[in-house]
C-alpha positions as CSV (number, residue, x, y, z in Angstrom):
1,X,-22.2,14.5,13.1
2,X,-24.6,11.6,12.8
3,X,-28.0,10.6,14.0
4,X,-26.8,9.3,17.4
5,X,-28.2,12.4,19.3
6,X,-31.6,11.9,17.6
7,X,-31.7,8.2,18.6
8,X,-30.7,9.0,22.1
9,X,-33.5,11.5,22.3
10,X,-36.2,9.4,20.7
11,X,-35.2,6.1,22.4
12,X,-34.0,6.8,26.0
13,X,-31.8,3.9,27.1
14,X,-30.9,3.0,23.5
15,X,-27.8,0.8,23.1
16,X,-25.4,2.3,20.5
17,X,-22.6,0.1,19.1
18,X,-20.0,2.2,17.5
19,X,-18.2,0.1,14.9
20,X,-15.1,1.9,13.9
21,X,-13.2,1.0,10.8
22,X,-9.5,1.8,10.5
23,X,-9.3,5.4,9.3
24,X,-6.6,4.6,6.8
25,X,-9.0,2.2,5.1
26,X,-11.6,4.9,4.9
27,X,-9.2,7.5,3.6
28,X,-7.8,5.2,0.9
29,X,-11.1,3.8,-0.1
30,X,-12.4,4.2,-3.6
31,X,-15.7,5.3,-2.1
32,X,-15.1,9.0,-1.5
33,X,-18.9,9.7,-1.4
34,X,-18.9,11.2,2.1
35,X,-16.1,13.6,1.2
36,X,-18.0,14.7,-1.9
37,X,-21.3,15.0,-0.1
38,X,-20.4,16.4,3.3
39,X,-16.9,17.9,3.4
40,X,-17.8,21.4,2.2
41,X,-21.0,21.4,4.3
42,X,-19.1,20.5,7.4
43,X,-15.9,22.7,6.9
44,X,-17.0,25.2,4.3
45,X,-15.4,25.8,1.0
46,X,-11.7,26.1,1.5
47,X,-12.0,26.0,5.3
48,X,-9.2,24.5,7.3
49,X,-11.0,24.8,10.6
50,X,-11.5,21.4,12.3
51,X,-14.6,20.5,14.3
52,X,-12.7,17.8,16.3
53,X,-9.3,16.8,17.4
54,X,-7.5,15.7,14.3
55,X,-5.0,12.9,14.4
56,X,-4.2,13.1,10.7
57,X,-0.7,14.4,10.2
58,X,-0.5,13.9,6.4
59,X,2.0,16.1,4.8
60,X,3.0,17.0,1.3
61,X,0.9,18.0,-1.7
62,X,-0.8,21.3,-1.9
63,X,-4.3,19.8,-2.2
64,X,-6.4,18.9,-5.1
65,X,-8.2,15.6,-5.5
66,X,-5.2,13.3,-5.6
67,X,-2.0,13.0,-3.6
68,X,-1.7,12.5,0.1
69,X,-1.7,16.1,1.6
70,X,-4.2,17.2,4.2
71,X,-6.3,19.0,1.5
72,X,-6.3,16.0,-1.0
73,X,-9.3,13.7,-1.1
74,X,-7.4,11.3,1.0
75,X,-6.6,13.9,3.6
76,X,-10.2,15.2,3.6
77,X,-11.5,11.7,4.0
78,X,-9.2,11.1,7.0
79,X,-10.2,14.4,8.6
80,X,-13.9,13.8,8.1
81,X,-13.6,10.3,9.5
82,X,-11.6,11.4,12.5
83,X,-13.8,14.4,13.4
84,X,-17.1,12.4,13.0
85,X,-15.8,9.6,15.1
86,X,-14.4,11.9,17.8
87,X,-17.8,13.7,17.9
88,X,-19.7,10.5,18.1
89,X,-17.5,9.2,20.9
90,X,-17.6,12.4,22.9
91,X,-21.4,12.7,22.6
92,X,-22.0,9.0,23.3
93,X,-19.6,9.1,26.4
94,X,-21.5,12.1,27.8
95,X,-24.9,10.4,27.1
96,X,-23.7,7.2,28.7
97,X,-22.6,9.2,31.8
98,X,-26.0,10.9,32.1
99,X,-27.8,7.6,31.7
100,X,-29.6,8.4,28.5
101,X,-27.9,5.7,26.4
102,X,-25.5,2.8,26.6
103,X,-22.4,3.0,24.4
104,X,-19.7,0.5,23.3
105,X,-17.0,0.6,20.6
106,X,-15.7,-2.2,18.5
107,X,-13.0,-1.9,16.0
108,X,-13.8,-3.9,12.9
109,X,-10.2,-5.0,12.4
110,X,-10.3,-6.6,15.9
111,X,-13.0,-8.9,14.8
112,X,-10.8,-10.4,12.1
113,X,-7.4,-9.9,13.8
114,X,-4.8,-12.6,13.4
115,X,-4.5,-12.6,17.2
116,X,-6.9,-15.0,18.9
117,X,-6.7,-13.0,22.1
118,X,-7.8,-9.8,20.3
119,X,-10.7,-11.5,18.5
120,X,-11.8,-13.2,21.7
121,X,-11.7,-9.9,23.7
122,X,-13.6,-8.0,21.0
123,X,-16.3,-10.7,20.6
124,X,-16.6,-11.0,24.4
125,X,-17.1,-7.2,24.8
126,X,-19.7,-7.3,22.0
127,X,-21.5,-10.3,23.6
128,X,-21.6,-8.6,27.0
129,X,-22.9,-5.3,25.5
130,X,-25.8,-7.0,23.6
131,X,-26.7,-9.1,26.7
132,X,-25.8,-12.4,25.1
133,X,-25.9,-15.5,27.3
134,X,-23.0,-17.1,25.4
135,X,-20.4,-18.8,27.7
136,X,-16.7,-17.9,27.6
137,X,-16.2,-21.3,25.9
138,X,-18.8,-20.4,23.2
139,X,-17.1,-17.1,22.7
140,X,-13.7,-18.8,22.5
141,X,-15.1,-21.2,19.8
142,X,-16.4,-18.3,17.8
143,X,-13.1,-16.5,18.1
144,X,-11.3,-19.5,16.9
145,X,-13.4,-19.9,13.7
146,X,-12.3,-18.2,10.5
147,X,-14.4,-15.0,10.5
148,X,-14.6,-14.9,6.7
149,X,-16.5,-18.2,6.7
150,X,-18.6,-17.9,9.7
151,X,-19.1,-14.1,10.3
152,X,-22.8,-14.1,9.6
153,X,-23.7,-17.2,11.6
154,X,-21.4,-16.5,14.5
155,X,-22.4,-12.8,15.0
156,X,-26.1,-13.8,14.7
157,X,-25.5,-16.1,17.8
158,X,-24.6,-13.0,19.8
159,X,-28.0,-11.4,19.5
160,X,-30.7,-12.3,22.0
161,X,-33.5,-14.3,20.4
162,X,-36.2,-12.0,21.6
163,X,-34.6,-9.0,19.9
164,X,-37.1,-7.6,17.3
165,X,-35.7,-7.4,13.8
166,X,-36.4,-4.3,11.9
167,X,-35.0,-2.9,8.8
Protein backbone atom coordinates (compact mmCIF):
# COMPACT_ATOMS: atom_id res chain seq x y z
CA UNK A 1 0.00 0.00 0.00
CA UNK A 2 2.01 2.97 1.27
CA UNK A 3 3.68 4.20 4.42
CA UNK A 4 0.45 5.65 5.85
CA UNK A 5 0.00 2.85 8.43
CA UNK A 6 3.60 3.30 9.58
CA UNK A 7 3.15 7.06 10.02
CA UNK A 8 -0.12 6.52 11.90
CA UNK A 9 1.68 4.11 14.22
CA UNK A 10 4.81 6.25 14.72
CA UNK A 11 2.99 9.58 15.06
CA UNK A 12 -0.39 9.15 16.75
CA UNK A 13 -2.65 12.02 15.76
CA UNK A 14 -0.75 12.65 12.50
CA UNK A 15 -2.61 14.60 9.83
CA UNK A 16 -2.54 12.89 6.45
CA UNK A 17 -3.49 14.86 3.36
CA UNK A 18 -4.22 12.44 0.52
CA UNK A 19 -3.59 14.31 -2.74
CA UNK A 20 -5.27 12.33 -5.48
CA UNK A 21 -4.35 12.87 -9.11
CA UNK A 22 -6.79 11.87 -11.83
CA UNK A 23 -6.15 8.17 -12.48
CA UNK A 24 -6.38 8.68 -16.23
CA UNK A 25 -3.39 11.03 -16.00
CA UNK A 26 -1.47 8.41 -14.06
CA UNK A 27 -2.34 5.61 -16.47
CA UNK A 28 -1.39 7.64 -19.54
CA UNK A 29 1.74 9.16 -17.99
CA UNK A 30 5.09 8.47 -19.58
CA UNK A 31 6.30 7.62 -16.06
CA UNK A 32 5.42 3.94 -15.74
CA UNK A 33 8.00 3.40 -12.99
CA UNK A 34 5.48 2.27 -10.36
CA UNK A 35 4.13 -0.38 -12.74
CA UNK A 36 7.62 -1.63 -13.53
CA UNK A 37 8.67 -1.61 -9.86
CA UNK A 38 5.56 -2.79 -8.03
CA UNK A 39 2.94 -4.44 -10.25
CA UNK A 40 4.37 -7.96 -10.21
CA UNK A 41 5.17 -7.70 -6.49
CA UNK A 42 1.61 -6.62 -5.68
CA UNK A 43 -0.31 -8.90 -8.06
CA UNK A 44 2.22 -11.63 -8.88
CA UNK A 45 3.38 -12.58 -12.33
CA UNK A 46 0.38 -12.98 -14.58
CA UNK A 47 -2.02 -12.50 -11.67
CA UNK A 48 -5.40 -10.97 -12.37
CA UNK A 49 -6.45 -10.88 -8.71
CA UNK A 50 -7.23 -7.38 -7.43
CA UNK A 51 -6.43 -6.17 -3.93
CA UNK A 52 -9.06 -3.46 -4.03
CA UNK A 53 -12.23 -2.45 -5.78
CA UNK A 54 -11.32 -1.72 -9.36
CA UNK A 55 -13.06 1.01 -11.27
CA UNK A 56 -11.02 0.43 -14.39
CA UNK A 57 -13.19 -1.02 -17.11
CA UNK A 58 -10.72 -0.83 -19.96
CA UNK A 59 -11.41 -3.25 -22.73
CA UNK A 60 -9.65 -4.47 -25.79
CA UNK A 61 -6.11 -5.63 -26.35
CA UNK A 62 -4.82 -8.88 -24.99
CA UNK A 63 -2.17 -7.24 -22.91
CA UNK A 64 1.45 -6.48 -23.52
CA UNK A 65 3.12 -3.20 -22.87
CA UNK A 66 1.08 -1.05 -25.26
CA UNK A 67 -2.58 -0.70 -26.04
CA UNK A 68 -5.38 0.06 -23.68
CA UNK A 69 -6.48 -3.34 -22.38
CA UNK A 70 -6.56 -4.20 -18.69
CA UNK A 71 -3.22 -6.03 -18.97
CA UNK A 72 -1.44 -3.31 -20.94
CA UNK A 73 0.90 -0.93 -19.13
CA UNK A 74 -1.91 1.64 -19.17
CA UNK A 75 -4.38 -0.85 -17.69
CA UNK A 76 -1.86 -2.00 -15.10
CA UNK A 77 -1.10 1.61 -14.09
CA UNK A 78 -4.83 2.34 -13.70
CA UNK A 79 -5.33 -0.81 -11.62
CA UNK A 80 -2.34 -0.11 -9.38
CA UNK A 81 -3.40 3.55 -8.92
CA UNK A 82 -6.98 2.56 -8.11
CA UNK A 83 -6.12 -0.23 -5.69
CA UNK A 84 -3.49 1.81 -3.83
CA UNK A 85 -5.80 4.81 -3.47
CA UNK A 86 -8.71 2.64 -2.34
CA UNK A 87 -6.49 0.95 0.26
CA UNK A 88 -5.11 4.27 1.51
CA UNK A 89 -8.63 5.72 1.74
CA UNK A 90 -10.00 2.66 3.56
CA UNK A 91 -7.12 2.53 6.05
CA UNK A 92 -7.17 6.28 6.64
CA UNK A 93 -10.93 6.36 7.14
CA UNK A 94 -10.70 3.57 9.73
CA UNK A 95 -7.74 5.25 11.46
CA UNK A 96 -9.64 8.55 11.56
CA UNK A 97 -12.67 6.83 13.08
CA UNK A 98 -10.55 5.25 15.82
CA UNK A 99 -8.83 8.59 16.49
CA UNK A 100 -5.29 7.55 15.58
CA UNK A 101 -4.98 10.09 12.74
CA UNK A 102 -6.74 12.87 10.84
CA UNK A 103 -7.39 12.39 7.14
CA UNK A 104 -8.45 14.61 4.30
CA UNK A 105 -8.54 14.19 0.53
CA UNK A 106 -7.87 16.83 -2.10
CA UNK A 107 -8.08 16.15 -5.82
CA UNK A 108 -5.25 17.91 -7.61
CA UNK A 109 -7.45 18.86 -10.54
CA UNK A 110 -9.81 20.71 -8.17
CA UNK A 111 -7.02 23.09 -7.19
CA UNK A 112 -6.65 24.22 -10.80
CA UNK A 113 -10.25 23.80 -11.91
CA UNK A 114 -11.78 26.31 -14.29
CA UNK A 115 -14.62 26.62 -11.77
CA UNK A 116 -14.03 29.23 -9.09
CA UNK A 117 -16.49 27.44 -6.80
CA UNK A 118 -14.56 24.16 -7.10
CA UNK A 119 -11.19 25.86 -6.47
CA UNK A 120 -12.60 27.80 -3.51
CA UNK A 121 -14.13 24.70 -1.92
CA UNK A 122 -10.94 22.69 -2.34
CA UNK A 123 -8.70 25.44 -0.95
CA UNK A 124 -11.11 26.09 1.95
CA UNK A 125 -11.12 22.37 2.86
CA UNK A 126 -7.33 22.33 2.73
CA UNK A 127 -7.09 25.47 4.88
CA UNK A 128 -9.45 24.05 7.50
CA UNK A 129 -7.58 20.74 7.57
CA UNK A 130 -4.17 22.33 8.18
CA UNK A 131 -5.59 24.75 10.76
CA UNK A 132 -5.05 27.91 8.74
CA UNK A 133 -6.38 31.19 10.08
CA UNK A 134 -7.16 32.51 6.59
CA UNK A 135 -10.52 34.22 6.29
CA UNK A 136 -13.13 33.22 3.71
CA UNK A 137 -12.20 36.42 1.86
CA UNK A 138 -8.50 35.46 1.81
CA UNK A 139 -9.37 32.00 0.52
CA UNK A 140 -11.59 33.53 -2.14
CA UNK A 141 -8.72 35.80 -3.26
CA UNK A 142 -6.39 32.81 -3.51
CA UNK A 143 -9.00 30.85 -5.47
CA UNK A 144 -9.40 33.75 -7.90
CA UNK A 145 -5.68 33.94 -8.67
CA UNK A 146 -4.27 31.92 -11.55
CA UNK A 147 -2.88 28.85 -9.80
CA UNK A 148 -0.05 28.42 -12.33
CA UNK A 149 1.43 31.77 -11.32
CA UNK A 150 0.81 31.78 -7.62
CA UNK A 151 0.64 28.13 -6.54
CA UNK A 152 3.82 28.16 -4.46
CA UNK A 153 3.14 31.44 -2.68
CA UNK A 154 -0.59 30.89 -2.18
CA UNK A 155 -0.34 27.35 -0.86
CA UNK A 156 2.46 28.45 1.48
CA UNK A 157 0.00 30.92 3.01
CA UNK A 158 -2.17 28.00 4.13
CA UNK A 159 0.48 26.54 6.40
CA UNK A 160 0.65 27.70 10.01
CA UNK A 161 3.79 29.72 10.65
CA UNK A 162 4.79 27.58 13.61
CA UNK A 163 4.76 24.38 11.54
CA UNK A 164 8.29 22.92 11.55
CA UNK A 165 9.77 22.42 8.10
CA UNK A 166 11.54 19.13 7.55
CA UNK A 167 12.68 17.40 4.42
